[in-house]
Every structure is written in C-alpha cells, then in structure tokens.
C-alpha positions as CSV (number, residue, x, y, z in Angstrom):
1,M,14.8,-3.1,-106.6
2,N,11.9,-1.7,-104.5
3,D,12.3,-4.5,-101.9
4,V,16.0,-3.6,-101.5
5,L,15.0,0.0,-100.9
6,V,12.5,-1.0,-98.2
7,V,15.1,-3.2,-96.5
8,M,17.7,-0.5,-96.6
9,I,15.3,2.1,-95.2
10,L,14.2,-0.2,-92.4
11,F,17.7,-1.2,-91.6
12,I,19.2,2.3,-91.4
13,M,16.2,3.7,-89.6
14,G,16.3,0.8,-87.2
15,A,19.9,1.5,-86.5
16,Q,19.2,5.2,-85.9
17,F,16.4,4.4,-83.5
18,G,18.7,1.8,-81.8
19,I,21.3,4.5,-81.2
20,A,18.7,6.9,-79.9
21,L,17.3,4.3,-77.6
22,T,20.7,3.3,-76.4
23,A,21.5,6.9,-75.6
24,T,18.2,7.3,-73.7
25,V,18.0,4.0,-71.9
26,I,21.6,3.0,-71.3
27,V,24.1,5.8,-71.7
28,H,22.1,8.6,-70.0
29,P,21.5,6.6,-66.8
30,I,25.2,5.8,-66.7
31,L,26.1,9.5,-67.1
32,V,23.7,10.4,-64.3
33,M,25.1,7.7,-62.0
34,A,28.8,8.3,-62.8
35,K,31.0,10.8,-61.0
36,K,30.7,14.2,-62.5
37,A,34.2,14.3,-64.1
38,T,33.6,10.8,-65.5
39,A,30.2,11.7,-66.9
40,I,31.5,14.5,-69.1
41,E,34.4,12.4,-70.3
42,I,32.0,9.7,-71.4
43,F,29.5,12.2,-72.9
44,K,31.9,14.0,-75.2
45,P,33.2,11.0,-77.3
46,F,29.7,9.5,-77.4
47,F,28.2,12.7,-78.7
48,D,31.0,13.2,-81.2
49,K,30.4,9.7,-82.7
50,T,26.6,9.6,-82.7
51,H,25.6,13.0,-83.9
52,I,27.4,12.6,-87.2
53,W,25.9,9.1,-87.8
54,V,22.4,10.4,-87.0
55,L,22.7,13.3,-89.5
56,V,24.1,11.1,-92.3
57,S,21.6,8.3,-91.7
58,S,18.7,10.8,-91.7
59,I,19.8,12.1,-95.1
60,I,20.3,8.6,-96.5
61,V,16.9,7.4,-95.3
62,T,15.3,10.5,-96.9
63,V,17.0,9.9,-100.2
64,L,16.1,6.2,-100.2
65,A,12.5,7.0,-99.3
66,L,12.3,9.6,-102.1
67,A,13.7,7.0,-104.5
68,Y,11.1,4.5,-103.4
69,S,8.3,7.1,-103.6
70,I,9.4,8.0,-107.2
71,F,9.6,4.3,-108.3
72,T,6.3,3.2,-106.8
73,G,4.3,6.4,-106.8
74,N,3.7,6.0,-103.0
75,L,4.5,9.3,-101.5
76,W,3.9,8.1,-98.0
77,W,7.4,6.9,-97.7
78,F,8.9,10.3,-98.6
79,G,6.4,12.0,-96.3
80,V,7.3,9.8,-93.3
81,S,11.0,10.5,-93.9
82,L,10.4,14.2,-93.9
83,L,8.8,13.9,-90.4
84,M,12.1,12.5,-89.2
85,H,13.6,15.9,-89.9
86,L,11.5,17.5,-87.2
87,N,14.4,16.4,-85.0
88,G,16.5,19.1,-86.6
89,P,14.6,22.2,-85.4
90,Y,13.9,20.6,-82.1
91,T,17.7,19.9,-81.7
92,I,18.7,23.4,-82.8
93,I,16.2,25.2,-80.5
94,F,16.2,23.0,-77.4
95,M,19.3,20.8,-77.4
96,M,22.1,22.7,-79.2
97,P,22.7,25.3,-76.5
98,L,23.0,22.4,-73.9
99,N,25.2,20.4,-76.3
100,R,27.5,23.3,-76.8
101,R,27.9,23.9,-73.1
102,L,28.6,20.2,-72.5
103,M,31.0,20.0,-75.4
104,D,32.9,23.2,-74.6
105,K,36.6,22.5,-74.0
106,N,36.4,24.7,-70.9
107,V,33.4,23.0,-69.4
108,D,33.8,22.4,-65.6
109,P,33.1,18.7,-65.2
110,L,32.7,19.2,-61.4
111,S,30.1,22.0,-61.5
112,E,26.5,21.6,-60.6
113,Q,25.6,23.3,-63.9
114,T,27.3,20.4,-65.8
115,A,25.5,17.8,-63.7
116,N,22.2,19.5,-64.3
117,D,22.9,19.9,-68.0
118,I,23.5,16.1,-68.2
119,K,20.3,15.4,-66.5
120,K,18.4,17.8,-68.7
121,W,20.0,16.3,-71.8
122,G,18.4,12.9,-71.1
123,R,14.9,14.4,-70.8
124,L,15.4,16.4,-74.0
125,H,16.9,13.4,-75.8
126,L,13.9,11.2,-74.9
127,V,11.8,13.4,-77.3
128,R,14.2,12.5,-80.2
129,T,14.1,8.9,-79.2
130,L,10.3,8.8,-79.3
131,L,10.1,10.6,-82.6
132,N,12.7,8.1,-84.1
133,G,10.7,5.2,-82.7
134,T,7.5,6.6,-84.2
135,I,9.1,7.0,-87.6
136,L,10.5,3.5,-87.6
137,F,7.0,2.2,-86.6
138,A,5.5,4.2,-89.5
139,F,8.0,2.7,-92.0
140,I,7.2,-0.8,-90.7
141,V,3.5,-0.2,-91.1
142,L,4.1,1.1,-94.7
143,A,6.2,-2.0,-95.5
144,V,3.5,-4.4,-94.2
145,Y,0.4,-2.7,-95.5
146,M,1.3,-0.6,-98.5
C-alpha cells in the first residue's frame, strides 16, 4: 500500500511539474512570439484547462502525502506537500490580478498592456515552476532515502 502511495504522489506531482514546465518553457515563449490577438486567444483556453488541474492535483498530492505520513509515521511527506501550497498565496498576491486582466472578456488583445501582461506572466510563472520542481525533487529524495 505504501509503495502505491509513493508512486501516485510522484506521478501526480511529476505531471503537475510537467504542466508548469511546459507553460514556462514552451507555451509562454509561443505567446510572446505570436501576434497579440493570437496570444490572448491561446492563453485563455490554456489557462482555463491548467489552473483547475493544478488545484485538484495539489489537493490530491497533499491527501496522499498525509495518508503516507499517517501509515508510516514519516511526517516529511506531508510537510513537503504543504510547501507546495506556497504557490497559493504567491498566485493570489502576484499572479491573480494579472490573470484576471488577461482572462477578462473585454481584454483588448491588441493593447500594449496585454502584451506586457503576457510577458510579465511568464516571469511570474517561472517562480511557480521552480517551486513545483523543488517539491518534486524533494519527493524523489524522500522516496529514495527515507
């Protein structure tokens, strides 16, 4: 049972990091290179699909890590999963105002503000990507050494 929990945690956290990395390394550069109107049309459905998955997967990983910690007495797993939730306040404080502007139904896709917001979004999202990568690495370390 414990091995199954570890595999599920690593798999889901790996998928979450993969989505974040894809957003930072692939999608954001495409948004910056695309025409302004095209960039916002790509951003909206991408954001709609990914932000829900990230929220749900974060909760699932935390529940699985809590279960693993209870079954094994190793509270490091639950502790590491809680670090993942630092993304929440960071997103609310720094990214949510930007996300709201970009997702607004009346956003002007041709404005310089929108182009600047898309560029800024990539820099802000990099922090989330790095945190997710660090959390995945910490889980891998726990799986190997604990």
